[in-house]
N, C-alpha and C positions, 0 to 999 in steps of 0.2 A: 529490525521489525520485519517479520514476515507478513505476505497478504496473499489472498485469494482472487486479487483483481483480474487476472487471465482467466481463470475458472468463470468466474462470475460473466465477463464479457462474453465468453465462449456459449455460455448457456442461454444468452441473450442475442447472440449473432451480432455482436457490436464490435466495430474496429476500434482500434486505438484513438485514431482521429475522433471519431464520434464521441467516445467517452471524454476525450480531452476538451471537445466543444462545449459539451454538457456541462462539465464542472468548471471550466474556464481557465484550463491550463493548456500548455503545449504538449504535441504527442511525444516529444521528448521526455518529458515529465512522467507521462503514463509509462514508456519504456523503461524509464529509471526504476520507477516503483515496482514494476513488475521483476525486474531483476533484483529487487531488494537492494539497489544502490542508492535510494533516496527515500527518507521517511517522510511523510506528508506532515504539514502542519495539522492540528487538531480541527481546525476549521474544514479543511481539505478532506481530511478522515470522513468528517460526519456527512460532508456533501456527497462523497462516493457512497457510503452506505445507505444514505437516505435516495439516491437515483437507484440503487439496486435494490431498495425495499427491504433490507436487512439491517439487523443492528451492526454497530462498529465493531464488536468482538466477532462477527461473523466474516468479517472482511481482513481484519487485522489481527496481529497476534504478537505478543511483545516477547522477545527471547532475550536473556541477559547474555551480553557479550562478556567474554572472558579474554582478557588481555595478558595472560601470562601469569608469572609469579608476583604474589601481593607485596614482596618485599619483607616479608616476615622472616626474622632470624631464628632459626631452630637448631 
């Protein structure tokens, strides 16, 4: 899942630590989300979107992951 958290934070001159405190997670969680290494729970995703005053689709974008061959025999 891709996100625009870093961009939205920058637009509001907000640090990772400030965002983490406002949504109730650690700074490491924010770092991981910004690097697309952690997908938040739906509840956390809504908290972040609400904090920024935007819709959840304005923060997060789902992208289908491709894990290689599907195993189909052709």
